[in-house]
GULUM-703492 format. One line per 4 residues: number of its first residue (from 0); their letters; for each residue x, y, z of N, C-alpha, C. Coordinates in nm, 3 decimals, decimal comma, padded with zeros to 5 digits. Layout:
NUM) a) X/Y/Z/X/Y/Z/X/Y/Z; ...
***
This chain:
0) msqk) 00,098/-00,133/00,008/00,043/-00,015/00,000/00,084/00,106/-00,008; 00,044/00,222/-00,130/00,131/00,342/-00,095/00,082/00,436/-00,002; 00,208/00,501/00,090/00,186/00,600/00,163/00,109/00,719/00,137; 00,020/00,780/00,165/-00,025/00,912/00,167/00,047/01,016/00,137
4) raat) 00,123/01,108/00,056/00,200/01,206/00,031/00,128/01,317/00,145; 00,224/01,395/00,236/00,158/01,517/00,299/00,120/01,637/00,236; 00,007/01,689/00,267/-00,051/01,843/00,207/00,066/01,926/00,192; 00,061/01,996/00,150/00,228/02,129/00,120/00,130/02,238/00,122
8) aeqv) 00,188/02,336/00,159/00,186/02,460/00,176/00,078/02,539/00,045; 00,139/02,514/-00,063/00,073/02,565/-00,217/-00,051/02,504/-00,193; -00,079/02,374/-00,195/-00,217/02,275/-00,201/-00,334/02,365/-00,110; -00,282/02,429/00,030/-00,369/02,493/00,130/-00,393/02,633/00,078
12) arla) -00,219/02,705/-00,011/-00,334/02,810/-00,085/-00,408/02,839/-00,148; -00,401/02,711/-00,267/-00,488/02,737/-00,350/-00,663/02,687/-00,319; -00,648/02,596/-00,201/-00,824/02,576/-00,159/-00,832/02,690/-00,099; -00,751/02,811/-00,032/-00,818/02,875/00,064/-00,803/03,051/-00,007
16) gvsr) -00,770/03,002/-00,145/-00,763/03,120/-00,255/-00,701/03,226/-00,188; -00,569/03,190/-00,136/-00,483/03,335/-00,080/-00,327/03,291/-00,136; -00,262/03,384/-00,076/-00,076/03,357/-00,153/-00,059/03,235/-00,067; 00,074/03,204/-00,106/00,177/03,094/-00,027/00,209/03,169/00,063
20) savs) 00,241/03,292/00,071/00,316/03,350/00,197/00,177/03,392/00,292; 00,089/03,388/00,241/-00,012/03,401/00,385/-00,037/03,280/00,426; -00,008/03,189/00,407/-00,004/02,990/00,458/00,076/03,042/00,541; 00,224/03,108/00,513/00,336/03,091/00,595/00,274/03,213/00,707
24) raft) 00,217/03,313/00,689/00,208/03,367/00,805/00,124/03,340/00,898; 00,016/03,243/00,858/-00,089/03,197/00,938/-00,036/03,106/01,043; 00,077/03,029/00,987/00,109/02,938/01,090/00,237/02,987/01,163; 00,262/03,133/01,169/00,351/03,222/01,228/00,336/03,313/01,364
28) egas) 00,374/03,252/01,446/00,299/03,335/01,565/00,363/03,480/01,573; 00,260/03,590/01,592/00,341/03,717/01,554/00,338/03,784/01,427; 00,277/03,733/01,340/00,298/03,797/01,207/00,176/03,814/01,152; 00,212/03,974/01,077/00,094/04,034/01,006/-00,021/03,945/00,960
32) ispa) -00,132/03,909/00,982/-00,221/03,858/00,892/-00,357/03,900/00,943; -00,488/03,922/00,865/-00,624/03,963/00,899/-00,701/03,848/00,937; -00,754/03,845/01,046/-00,855/03,748/01,082/-00,920/03,602/01,019; -00,982/03,728/00,926/-01,064/03,640/00,827/-00,976/03,549/00,727
36) trak) -00,853/03,593/00,681/-00,731/03,532/00,587/-00,678/03,429/00,674; -00,667/03,424/00,830/-00,620/03,347/00,873/-00,735/03,192/00,902; -00,871/03,248/00,912/-00,948/03,148/00,936/-00,980/03,063/00,826; -00,963/03,135/00,715/-00,992/03,046/00,569/-00,866/02,949/00,569
40) vsra) -00,703/03,035/00,644/-00,603/02,919/00,578/-00,633/02,780/00,676; -00,693/02,826/00,814/-00,731/02,706/00,920/-00,776/02,644/00,864; -00,942/02,663/00,795/-00,997/02,572/00,744/-00,949/02,472/00,609; -00,860/02,534/00,548/-00,800/02,442/00,432/-00,718/02,369/00,490
44) arkl) -00,640/02,408/00,598/-00,516/02,305/00,653/-00,638/02,213/00,689; -00,722/02,221/00,792/-00,803/02,131/00,850/-00,857/02,023/00,751; -00,906/02,049/00,611/-00,952/01,986/00,520/-00,851/01,898/00,467; -00,739/01,955/00,443/-00,620/01,882/00,377/-00,515/01,769/00,445
48) gyrp) -00,556/01,790/00,615/-00,459/01,755/00,706/-00,314/01,830/00,701; -00,289/01,928/00,667/-00,175/01,980/00,659/-00,084/02,028/00,791; 00,010/02,041/00,794/00,091/02,049/00,896/00,215/02,116/00,893; 00,274/02,242/00,921/00,355/02,278/00,887/00,496/02,216/00,904
52) nlfa) 00,597/02,228/00,785/00,687/02,177/00,816/00,817/02,262/00,877; 00,838/02,221/01,017/00,902/02,305/01,125/01,044/02,307/01,084; 01,083/02,187/01,049/01,240/02,205/01,014/01,266/02,292/00,852; 01,199/02,292/00,770/01,233/02,352/00,658/01,217/02,511/00,685
56) rslk) 01,137/02,577/00,767/01,120/02,677/00,824/01,239/02,730/00,892; 01,305/02,646/00,994/01,404/02,689/01,066/01,527/02,668/00,950; 01,542/02,604/00,812/01,640/02,678/00,733/01,636/02,806/00,705; 01,498/02,854/00,676/01,484/02,981/00,646/01,501/03,092/00,730
60) trrs) 01,453/03,057/00,847/01,463/03,171/00,951/01,603/03,141/01,043; 01,709/03,044/01,026/01,804/02,989/01,110/01,758/02,980/01,222; 01,620/02,947/01,288/01,584/02,911/01,404/01,497/02,801/01,413; 01,543/02,745/01,535/01,470/02,592/01,551/01,355/02,604/01,634
64) nivg) 01,362/02,767/01,720/01,283/02,758/01,845/01,278/02,638/01,947; 01,413/02,581/01,932/01,410/02,419/02,047/01,538/02,487/02,123; 01,481/02,516/02,252/01,591/02,536/02,361/01,631/02,391/02,436; 01,734/02,335/02,462/01,807/02,218/02,539/01,787/02,320/02,693
68) lavt) 01,741/02,182/02,758/01,749/02,207/02,892/01,847/02,083/02,978; 01,952/02,070/03,007/02,016/01,955/03,099/01,961/01,982/03,256; 01,988/01,848/03,273/01,965/01,805/03,403/02,031/01,679/03,468; 02,068/01,673/03,557/02,157/01,543/03,621/02,077/01,408/03,581
72) aldn) 01,944/01,441/03,674/01,861/01,307/03,674/01,724/01,367/03,705; 01,602/01,274/03,724/01,479/01,333/03,777/01,457/01,279/03,887; 01,512/01,188/03,932/01,529/01,096/04,047/01,525/01,222/04,184; 01,550/01,318/04,167/01,565/01,460/04,274/01,435/01,491/04,266
76) qfyp) 01,296/01,490/04,354/01,182/01,550/04,357/01,173/01,673/04,302; 01,251/01,787/04,334/01,233/01,919/04,259/01,227/01,945/04,140; 01,276/01,848/04,045/01,304/01,861/03,877/01,194/01,808/03,804; 01,112/01,714/03,844/00,999/01,697/03,747/00,920/01,804/03,729
80) gfvq) 00,867/01,869/03,866/00,799/01,977/03,854/00,844/02,108/03,797; 00,988/02,093/03,835/01,065/02,205/03,716/01,087/02,186/03,604; 01,116/02,085/03,546/01,111/02,080/03,411/00,957/02,091/03,349; 00,887/02,043/03,436/00,688/02,037/03,325/00,692/02,216/03,349
84) rmse) 00,704/02,272/03,431/00,659/02,404/03,415/00,815/02,473/03,340; 00,910/02,444/03,295/00,964/02,515/03,213/00,934/02,469/03,092; 00,863/02,343/03,074/00,836/02,337/02,914/00,673/02,400/02,913; 00,636/02,430/03,014/00,501/02,539/02,990/00,543/02,681/02,959
88) vast) 00,624/02,699/03,015/00,641/02,864/03,020/00,709/02,887/02,891; 00,819/02,821/02,816/00,917/02,774/02,738/00,799/02,816/02,593; 00,694/02,689/02,601/00,594/02,674/02,523/00,490/02,801/02,463; 00,471/02,859/02,615/00,408/03,005/02,576/00,466/03,122/02,534
92) agyr) 00,623/03,101/02,531/00,697/03,195/02,489/00,717/03,148/02,338; 00,687/03,042/02,284/00,740/03,028/02,120/00,814/02,886/02,148; 00,888/02,860/02,221/01,012/02,764/02,233/00,909/02,624/02,268; 01,015/02,496/02,227/00,990/02,388/02,282/01,124/02,325/02,328
96) lllf) 01,073/02,227/02,422/01,240/02,211/02,523/01,275/02,067/02,478; 01,398/02,065/02,473/01,466/01,922/02,441/01,546/01,915/02,590; 01,540/01,774/02,642/01,557/01,764/02,782/01,695/01,632/02,742; 01,790/01,653/02,791/01,919/01,615/02,837/01,937/01,577/02,965
100) ithg) 01,952/01,452/02,988/02,004/01,375/03,156/02,108/01,367/03,114; 02,203/01,448/03,206/02,357/01,400/03,216/02,377/01,291/03,333; 02,346/01,216/03,406/02,379/01,151/03,456/02,498/01,168/03,568; 02,505/01,252/03,581/02,597/01,281/03,650/02,758/01,318/03,596
104) iegp) 02,790/01,309/03,472/02,895/01,300/03,386/02,977/01,434/03,393; 03,065/01,412/03,445/03,127/01,565/03,476/03,268/01,555/03,342; 03,270/01,692/03,310/03,390/01,733/03,185/03,296/01,792/03,053; 03,363/01,837/02,987/03,229/01,924/02,866/03,235/01,816/02,772
108) dpll) 03,311/01,693/02,757/03,283/01,568/02,646/03,254/01,445/02,719; 03,126/01,357/02,693/03,056/01,380/02,548/02,974/01,471/02,532; 02,899/01,522/02,637/02,784/01,615/02,633/02,812/01,756/02,560; 02,906/01,793/02,554/02,903/01,930/02,449/02,940/01,863/02,310
112) eell) 02,928/01,724/02,251/02,898/01,667/02,100/02,793/01,648/02,096; 02,725/01,592/02,174/02,576/01,563/02,174/02,513/01,695/02,192; 02,520/01,782/02,261/02,439/01,881/02,234/02,452/01,984/02,115; 02,599/01,987/02,051/02,593/02,068/01,921/02,559/01,941/01,789
116) kyrl) 02,478/01,844/01,835/02,430/01,757/01,716/02,286/01,867/01,681; 02,233/01,906/01,765/02,097/01,974/01,749/02,101/02,067/01,725; 01,974/02,155/01,637/01,949/02,278/01,607/01,946/02,369/01,750; 02,012/02,358/01,820/01,967/02,454/01,965/01,947/02,610/01,950
120) dali) 01,854/02,661/01,975/01,845/02,835/01,969/01,936/02,855/02,110; 01,892/02,763/02,204/02,007/02,812/02,343/01,950/02,726/02,441; 02,056/02,711/02,526/02,046/02,564/02,640/02,049/02,632/02,803; 02,006/02,601/02,882/01,957/02,564/03,045/02,058/02,483/03,085
124) lass) 02,122/02,522/03,175/02,224/02,399/03,217/02,167/02,380/03,363; 02,106/02,286/03,413/02,039/02,282/03,542/02,113/02,186/03,604; 02,259/02,133/03,546/02,299/01,965/03,579/02,418/01,994/03,705; 02,425/01,951/03,792/02,515/01,976/03,922/02,623/01,920/03,882
128) svss) 02,649/01,855/03,715/02,767/01,803/03,696/02,876/01,904/03,614; 02,760/01,949/03,580/02,831/02,037/03,432/02,858/02,179/03,489; 03,000/02,192/03,420/03,069/02,326/03,424/03,061/02,444/03,377; 03,148/02,583/03,409/03,088/02,685/03,331/03,165/02,689/03,171
132) klae) 03,285/02,561/03,180/03,361/02,573/03,069/03,248/02,497/02,947; 03,189/02,402/03,003/03,080/02,386/02,904/02,998/02,473/02,884; 02,957/02,575/02,970/02,838/02,649/02,928/02,929/02,786/02,834; 03,057/02,801/02,838/03,143/02,870/02,796/03,182/02,829/02,664
136) ecrd) 03,177/02,692/02,609/03,229/02,625/02,496/03,087/02,631/02,385; 02,974/02,635/02,460/02,862/02,612/02,384/02,827/02,727/02,358; 02,845/02,834/02,401/02,848/02,999/02,409/02,923/03,029/02,265; 03,055/02,993/02,279/03,161/02,995/02,150/03,095/02,937/02,048
140) agvp) 03,023/02,776/02,041/02,955/02,743/01,937/02,875/02,830/01,886; 02,799/02,922/01,942/02,694/03,027/01,887/02,579/03,002/01,958; 02,600/02,919/02,073/02,446/02,880/02,119/02,444/02,932/02,255; 02,346/03,047/02,297/02,316/03,106/02,414/02,312/03,057/02,554
144) vvmf) 02,381/03,045/02,684/02,349/02,972/02,788/02,291/03,032/02,884; 02,216/02,958/02,971/02,185/03,006/03,101/02,220/02,901/03,198; 02,275/02,947/03,285/02,317/02,851/03,452/02,238/02,879/03,506; 02,144/02,748/03,566/02,077/02,763/03,677/02,133/02,685/03,807
148) nnvd) 02,149/02,732/03,937/02,217/02,697/04,009/02,371/02,660/04,040; 02,380/02,581/03,970/02,509/02,547/03,990/02,629/02,620/03,914; 02,670/02,743/03,967/02,721/02,829/03,892/02,888/02,866/03,919; 02,935/02,929/03,842/03,109/02,995/03,914/03,069/03,133/03,891
152) pdsn) 03,078/03,206/03,993/03,062/03,345/04,030/03,213/03,434/03,909; 03,315/03,360/03,886/03,431/03,404/03,799/03,378/03,409/03,647; 03,257/03,336/03,607/03,234/03,328/03,456/03,130/03,424/03,475; 03,131/03,485/03,314/03,080/03,565/03,270/02,942/03,527/03,186
156) ittv) 02,886/03,391/03,205/02,786/03,301/03,160/02,658/03,377/03,226; 02,544/03,392/03,187/02,417/03,450/03,205/02,393/03,335/03,367; 02,326/03,382/03,461/02,294/03,297/03,582/02,175/03,337/03,630; 02,114/03,225/03,685/01,990/03,215/03,770/02,023/03,139/03,924
160) tsad) 02,011/03,167/04,008/02,003/03,107/04,125/01,892/03,127/04,211; 01,878/03,020/04,345/01,792/03,025/04,445/01,877/03,095/04,513; 01,832/03,124/04,611/01,864/03,249/04,744/01,954/03,128/04,852; 02,062/03,064/04,786/02,166/02,936/04,862/02,193/03,004/05,001
164) alga) 02,287/03,170/04,997/02,304/03,190/05,133/02,202/03,243/05,239; 02,114/03,301/05,161/02,000/03,337/05,236/01,945/03,211/05,275; 01,900/03,128/05,218/01,850/03,038/05,283/01,935/02,931/05,389; 02,009/02,933/05,374/02,115/02,837/05,457/02,099/02,904/05,603
168) rtia) 02,148/03,031/05,560/02,154/03,126/05,686/02,043/03,128/05,771; 01,883/03,151/05,703/01,791/03,101/05,777/01,758/02,998/05,836; 01,810/02,841/05,760/01,799/02,774/05,844/01,874/02,755/05,960; 01,986/02,818/05,959/02,068/02,779/06,096/01,984/02,849/06,186
172) rflm) 01,947/02,980/06,182/01,924/03,080/06,248/01,757/03,031/06,289; 01,709/02,930/06,219/01,532/02,891/06,268/01,595/02,767/06,383; 01,673/02,692/06,327/01,720/02,583/06,415/01,798/02,636/06,549; 01,866/02,715/06,566/01,914/02,805/06,684/01,784/02,833/06,763
176) aagh) 01,701/02,885/06,682/01,601/02,956/06,794/01,466/02,852/06,836; 01,486/02,743/06,747/01,438/02,607/06,839/01,475/02,528/06,911; 01,616/02,598/07,006/01,665/02,560/07,097/01,774/02,445/07,052; 01,803/02,440/06,919/01,895/02,311/06,908/02,068/02,403/06,943
180) rrfg) 02,140/02,261/06,926/02,295/02,317/07,000/02,357/02,190/06,941; 02,322/02,097/06,886/02,393/01,984/06,834/02,368/01,963/06,691; 02,459/02,011/06,599/02,401/02,008/06,455/02,459/01,966/06,365; 02,418/01,880/06,282/02,478/01,825/06,153/02,419/01,858/06,010
184) yisg) 02,504/01,842/05,906/02,473/01,857/05,765/02,507/01,770/05,683; 02,453/01,731/05,578/02,413/01,630/05,478/02,502/01,699/05,336; 02,606/01,717/05,306/02,640/01,816/05,167/02,615/01,719/05,052; 02,608/01,730/04,959/02,585/01,692/04,807/02,709/01,704/04,743
188) mdad) 02,759/01,701/04,603/02,875/01,681/04,564/02,999/01,808/04,581; 03,136/01,784/04,586/03,209/01,912/04,631/03,223/02,010/04,527; 03,210/01,956/04,373/03,211/02,063/04,278/03,126/02,156/04,245; 03,017/02,117/04,355/02,858/02,182/04,307/02,858/02,294/04,376
192) sssy) 02,849/02,453/04,310/02,829/02,578/04,391/02,737/02,566/04,475; 02,601/02,534/04,465/02,507/02,541/04,544/02,534/02,480/04,702; 02,571/02,344/04,698/02,631/02,267/04,772/02,728/02,305/04,868; 02,823/02,377/04,840/02,937/02,435/04,862/02,866/02,590/04,942
196) vrgt) 02,765/02,687/04,884/02,733/02,771/04,950/02,656/02,721/05,062; 02,545/02,624/05,025/02,480/02,621/05,166/02,541/02,562/05,266; 02,647/02,496/05,263/02,717/02,413/05,356/02,791/02,541/05,404; 02,858/02,618/05,368/02,948/02,683/05,404/02,893/02,789/05,492
200) vftd) 02,766/02,856/05,456/02,703/02,959/05,493/02,618/02,897/05,640; 02,582/02,782/05,644/02,502/02,715/05,731/02,613/02,681/05,876; 02,734/02,656/05,821/02,846/02,610/05,925/02,879/02,785/06,010; 02,903/02,879/05,909/02,943/02,985/05,928/02,877/03,063/06,047
204) tlig) 02,752/03,057/05,997/02,598/03,129/06,080/02,647/03,026/06,260; 02,662/02,928/06,238/02,630/02,853/06,376/02,766/02,894/06,453; 02,888/02,864/06,371/03,020/02,927/06,412/03,024/03,112/06,480; 02,965/03,177/06,399/02,944/03,320/06,400/02,839/03,333/06,544
208) aglp) 02,791/03,261/06,570/02,651/03,267/06,670/02,748/03,191/06,812; 02,884/03,156/06,791/02,940/03,115/06,931/02,922/02,971/06,944; 02,828/02,877/06,829/02,810/02,706/06,857/02,915/02,609/06,764; 02,951/02,530/06,814/03,073/02,447/06,731/03,016/02,430/06,617
212) apar) 03,127/02,375/06,506/03,096/02,396/06,374/02,978/02,196/06,357; 02,910/02,224/06,295/02,831/02,105/06,265/02,918/01,984/06,182; 02,877/01,859/06,262/02,909/01,722/06,201/02,877/01,775/06,041; 02,963/01,687/05,951/02,943/01,701/05,806/02,925/01,526/05,772
216) aagn) 02,872/01,521/05,673/02,877/01,384/05,608/02,848/01,400/05,482; 02,902/01,355/05,364/02,875/01,347/05,221/02,726/01,266/05,166; 02,682/01,321/05,121/02,551/01,202/05,047/02,550/01,213/04,928; 02,627/01,295/04,873/02,655/01,307/04,702/02,539/01,339/04,603
220) fsfd) 02,444/01,384/04,706/02,266/01,439/04,614/02,231/01,325/04,605; 02,257/01,153/04,633/02,177/01,068/04,604/02,102/01,013/04,758; 01,991/00,964/04,739/01,915/00,873/04,820/01,981/00,812/04,880; 02,073/00,703/04,826/02,145/00,607/04,886/02,251/00,674/04,986
224) gace) 02,299/00,755/04,899/02,432/00,833/05,003/02,401/00,888/05,101; 02,240/00,980/05,091/02,217/01,053/05,218/02,165/00,936/05,338; 02,120/00,852/05,287/02,110/00,754/05,376/02,237/00,700/05,486; 02,315/00,659/05,418/02,470/00,667/05,499/02,514/00,718/05,533
228) atrt) 02,471/00,865/05,456/02,551/00,974/05,563/02,499/01,012/05,647; 02,330/00,968/05,678/02,258/00,986/05,787/02,307/00,896/05,904; 02,307/00,785/05,916/02,361/00,680/06,002/02,500/00,716/06,055; 02,647/00,774/05,984/02,700/00,831/05,994/02,699/00,923/06,118
232) llrq) 02,595/01,009/06,117/02,595/01,139/06,226/02,513/01,098/06,327; 02,436/01,008/06,286/02,369/00,963/06,449/02,414/00,818/06,508; 02,501/00,784/06,450/02,607/00,684/06,517/02,688/00,750/06,631; 02,736/00,880/06,609/02,816/00,983/06,677/02,764/00,968/06,834
236) pdap) 02,893/00,973/06,907/02,845/00,963/07,041/02,761/01,088/07,088; 02,787/01,164/07,045/02,715/01,313/07,055/02,655/01,394/06,912; 02,569/01,260/06,896/02,493/01,292/06,784/02,384/01,372/06,740; 02,384/01,481/06,640/02,333/01,599/06,623/02,185/01,556/06,662
240) daif) 02,121/01,688/06,707/01,988/01,682/06,744/01,912/01,764/06,621; 01,978/01,819/06,516/01,949/01,911/06,410/02,045/01,866/06,300; 01,945/01,827/06,154/02,031/01,789/06,084/02,004/01,869/05,928; 02,052/01,934/05,886/02,035/02,013/05,750/02,073/01,931/05,647
244) cind) 01,973/01,923/05,540/02,049/01,826/05,453/02,027/01,947/05,295; 02,149/01,931/05,239/02,138/01,998/05,137/02,042/01,995/05,035; 01,983/01,907/05,010/01,863/01,914/04,926/01,755/01,812/05,018; 01,612/01,844/04,929/01,515/01,764/04,999/01,537/01,617/04,976
248) qmaf) 01,626/01,553/04,811/01,596/01,442/04,842/01,664/01,367/04,931; 01,772/01,424/04,953/01,872/01,395/05,095/01,789/01,371/05,237; 01,715/01,471/05,270/01,616/01,507/05,344/01,562/01,419/05,366; 01,460/01,341/05,262/01,374/01,206/05,263/01,450/01,087/05,328
252) aalq) 01,551/01,093/05,266/01,655/00,977/05,340/01,703/00,960/05,440; 01,720/01,125/05,502/01,728/01,119/05,652/01,619/01,081/05,762; 01,511/01,128/05,695/01,350/01,098/05,750/01,320/00,929/05,764; 01,376/00,871/05,638/01,367/00,737/05,656/01,440/00,664/05,767
256) varh) 01,575/00,694/05,764/01,664/00,635/05,824/01,649/00,707/06,005; 01,629/00,816/06,057/01,590/00,858/06,181/01,474/00,772/06,191; 01,358/00,767/06,141/01,234/00,668/06,206/01,282/00,547/06,182; 01,316/00,500/06,100/01,311/00,335/06,059/01,412/00,250/06,127
260) efal) 01,519/00,318/06,150/01,690/00,236/06,186/01,726/00,300/06,341; 01,670/00,445/06,359/01,684/00,478/06,525/01,571/00,496/06,605; 01,466/00,489/06,534/01,342/00,512/06,598/01,329/00,621/06,681; 01,351/00,740/06,587/01,349/00,898/06,623/01,246/00,962/06,568
264) qpgt) 01,219/01,036/06,612/01,033/01,111/06,584/01,095/01,244/06,505; 01,100/01,261/06,384/01,132/01,438/06,361/01,048/01,523/06,396; 01,100/01,595/06,443/00,989/01,721/06,512/01,005/01,716/06,635; 01,034/01,622/06,668/01,029/01,598/06,826/01,191/01,552/06,881
268) dlsi) 01,263/01,430/06,900/01,366/01,423/06,899/01,455/01,461/06,817; 01,473/01,498/06,727/01,552/01,554/06,644/01,465/01,642/06,512; 01,520/01,752/06,498/01,508/01,824/06,325/01,596/01,824/06,198; 01,486/01,809/06,113/01,530/01,748/06,010/01,479/01,846/05,900
272) vgfd) 01,575/01,941/05,811/01,555/02,048/05,770/01,607/02,020/05,582; 01,507/02,053/05,464/01,570/02,047/05,387/01,594/02,170/05,304; 01,617/02,159/05,154/01,651/02,289/05,095/01,570/02,237/04,907; 01,456/02,295/04,910/01,398/02,272/04,777/01,254/02,287/04,796
276) sapi) 01,191/02,256/04,890/01,021/02,229/04,924/00,943/02,150/04,798; 01,055/02,044/04,761/00,980/01,986/04,682/00,828/01,946/04,710; 00,711/01,937/04,598/00,580/01,920/04,642/00,555/01,821/04,734; 00,636/01,691/04,743/00,607/01,573/04,809/00,630/01,593/04,944
280) gawp) 00,711/01,683/04,934/00,744/01,736/05,115/00,671/01,751/05,187; 00,531/01,858/05,133/00,426/01,874/05,202/00,352/01,721/05,220; 00,380/01,630/05,171/00,317/01,530/05,201/00,269/01,483/05,384; 00,173/01,457/05,423/00,186/01,426/05,569/00,276/01,344/05,604
284) sfgl) 00,288/01,236/05,536/00,413/01,117/05,558/00,556/01,184/05,586; 00,591/01,296/05,505/00,694/01,366/05,494/00,690/01,470/05,585; 00,619/01,563/05,551/00,603/01,675/05,653/00,739/01,750/05,640; 00,804/01,773/05,544/00,932/01,802/05,559/00,975/01,984/05,540
288) tsys) 01,003/02,025/05,671/01,039/02,144/05,680/01,170/02,184/05,574; 01,149/02,287/05,492/01,246/02,317/05,362/01,201/02,457/05,323; 01,356/02,493/05,302/01,393/02,634/05,222/01,334/02,646/05,080; 01,255/02,695/05,010/01,224/02,684/04,898/01,239/02,737/04,780
292) qpte) 01,280/02,683/04,685/01,315/02,728/04,538/01,199/02,784/04,487; 01,152/02,896/04,463/01,040/02,934/04,417/01,028/02,921/04,231; 00,990/02,801/04,230/00,978/02,754/04,071/00,917/02,841/03,981; 00,791/02,922/04,000/00,760/03,002/03,885/00,832/03,098/03,858
296) rlva) 00,877/03,185/04,002/00,941/03,279/03,957/01,079/03,250/03,880; 01,169/03,164/03,945/01,294/03,103/03,866/01,273/03,046/03,736; 01,139/02,981/03,666/01,122/02,987/03,550/01,110/03,063/03,447; 01,023/03,160/03,516/01,004/03,280/03,444/01,090/03,351/03,390
300) rive) 01,219/03,373/03,507/01,322/03,452/03,482/01,388/03,372/03,346; 01,435/03,258/03,390/01,548/03,220/03,302/01,433/03,212/03,182; 01,323/03,186/03,138/01,268/03,187/02,964/01,301/03,328/02,942; 01,286/03,421/03,035/01,303/03,575/02,974/01,449/03,606/02,960
304) lvsl) 01,523/03,530/03,043/01,643/03,579/02,984/01,696/03,498/02,862; 01,648/03,383/02,864/01,674/03,327/02,710/01,643/03,391/02,613; 01,517/03,420/02,607/01,444/03,530/02,481/01,510/03,656/02,495; 01,565/03,737/02,607/01,668/03,859/02,581/01,785/03,843/02,517
308) slaq) 01,850/03,671/02,569/01,976/03,659/02,464/01,971/03,638/02,333; 01,857/03,590/02,290/01,822/03,541/02,139/01,802/03,660/02,078; 01,770/03,766/02,099/01,698/03,894/02,078/01,851/04,009/02,069; 01,937/03,914/02,106/02,048/04,027/02,120/02,045/04,149/02,261
312) qlpr) 01,956/04,110/02,317/01,896/04,256/02,399/01,963/04,241/02,577; 02,055/04,141/02,587/02,105/04,100/02,731/02,235/04,123/02,772; 02,242/04,240/02,856/02,403/04,265/02,929/02,483/04,145/02,967; 02,591/04,160/02,938/02,682/04,065/03,007/02,675/04,067/03,194
316) dvhe) 02,720/03,942/03,233/02,756/03,949/03,352/02,587/03,944/03,411; 02,487/03,888/03,391/02,375/03,890/03,461/02,382/03,760/03,546; 02,381/03,781/03,683/02,349/03,689/03,789/02,263/03,693/03,868; 02,154/03,678/03,885/02,000/03,661/03,943/02,002/03,569/04,048
320) vipg) 01,960/03,644/04,153/01,915/03,551/04,286/01,817/03,592/04,339; 01,701/03,477/04,314/01,571/03,474/04,352/01,545/03,403/04,481; 01,501/03,471/04,629/01,475/03,408/04,735/01,363/03,338/04,735; 01,350/03,246/04,824/01,289/03,201/04,862/01,176/03,189/05,007
324) elmv) 01,130/03,097/05,029/01,064/03,123/05,233/01,135/02,980/05,262; 01,116/02,972/05,407/01,114/02,884/05,511/00,986/02,793/05,538; 00,999/02,676/05,460/00,833/02,655/05,454/00,854/02,550/05,594; 00,748/02,607/05,683/00,781/02,490/05,830/00,648/02,395/05,837
328) rssa) 00,708/02,234/05,862/00,609/02,174/05,860/00,658/02,051/05,956; 00,610/01,940/05,979/00,603/01,866/06,114/00,772/01,792/06,141; 00,873/01,820/06,035/00,993/01,765/06,097/01,079/01,838/06,155; 01,037/01,943/06,204/01,164/02,029/06,273/01,044/02,118/06,405
332) rlpa) 01,130/02,099/06,492/01,111/02,167/06,635/01,052/02,326/06,588; 00,952/02,351/06,655/00,903/02,516/06,599/00,984/02,573/06,698; 01,030/02,689/06,656/01,099/02,819/06,757/00,936/02,875/06,811; 00,986/02,998/06,911/00,879/03,029/06,984/00,825/03,165/06,923
336) tgll) 00,919/03,236/06,833/00,855/03,332/06,747/00,918/03,338/06,589; 00,864/03,407/06,527/00,886/03,399/06,354/00,796/03,329/06,306; 00,708/03,229/06,337/00,617/03,192/06,238/00,523/03,252/06,175; 00,457/03,274/06,099/00,360/03,338/06,022/00,286/03,208/05,925
340) elad) 00,154/03,226/05,967/00,077/03,174/05,833/00,020/03,273/05,745; 00,055/03,184/05,598/00,000/03,240/05,475/-00,125/03,222/05,451; -00,189/03,321/05,327/-00,312/03,328/05,350/-00,359/03,153/05,258; -00,276/03,073/05,195/-00,313/02,939/05,173/-00,289/02,851/05,277
344) gqrv) -00,265/02,883/05,384/-00,268/02,800/05,485/-00,112/02,755/05,552; -00,016/02,793/05,432/00,106/02,699/05,477/00,180/02,808/05,572; 00,271/02,753/05,662/00,352/02,847/05,772/00,468/02,877/05,712; 00,570/02,974/05,753/00,669/02,998/05,682/00,763/03,049/05,790
348) wrdp) 00,869/03,084/05,849/00,933/03,109/05,948/01,015/03,251/05,897; 01,008/03,378/05,926/01,085/03,441/05,887/01,182/03,528/06,028; 01,276/03,515/05,986/01,417/03,570/06,128/01,356/03,691/06,173; 01,311/03,685/06,325/01,262/03,838/06,364/01,387/03,892/06,415
352) g) 01,510/03,845/06,417/01,613/03,907/06,436/01,666/04,040/06,374
***
């Protein structure tokens, strides 16, 4: 059986009684065309089963309208929602998202070669394993880059980050206000800037308040790694009664180990706090107190910066920091002051000092 040939723009133009260029404008967002002409073209296209050839259009415009997004993995519960929202906002702005999973591979190769195989208009790097060197090589190859969270402050690559320093400082002060004096924290990867900043500021805040430095154990951003890190902390003779986890994925592991292996009740026997405020952290079975990464604002700004970059309207050295809130739930003891209830019923803690 012979395959039916796809309808062409010329056939649509003849059936609609318009020019070939009118068909092109009808399927180009923002193009100048009257509503009546667009309606005639749409009716003809539906009747013929016509779909515009986006690849052919990209050859003419030298734009694919495809934006790459590189993330380490999707088991981190923050990222599925982040990726979904990024896809929605990018689509509204006229882009399609192409997802790359880096699986923690470090260094520019082979990821660079994989990225450059595609006609990407721009690239968003949200992977803890990639560096500014990869971003610079992509930019030098003509692909504008926005880095999310794992950033190099000495690089001139455009960056958007959550408020790592503010969040870590807020968590330290929250735990001190709740009466804790023995602290631990579970770090991510040494090369990741967010992990470094969060851990360093948390430690410095405690020391600055005259308290001992927190015990540190590396979880390497993995659930299993964080389970072992939690065991290491809780087996110490003077075990911490407050644990800060650099991200929520590791905090979920800490909650599991504390409850089921050490028979400790989070929020009573010890406090466990994460960083992300991933949606499932609000489920009653977790009740995770966590500093939020405000997905809506982060995604909106990233896509805006991509658009400005493609329009060549973006100045160099753009480094945006977007603050969140410390969302208070049942996994941590409550301070006597600083708690506020939001309109949606959620509670946050804001430092009264």
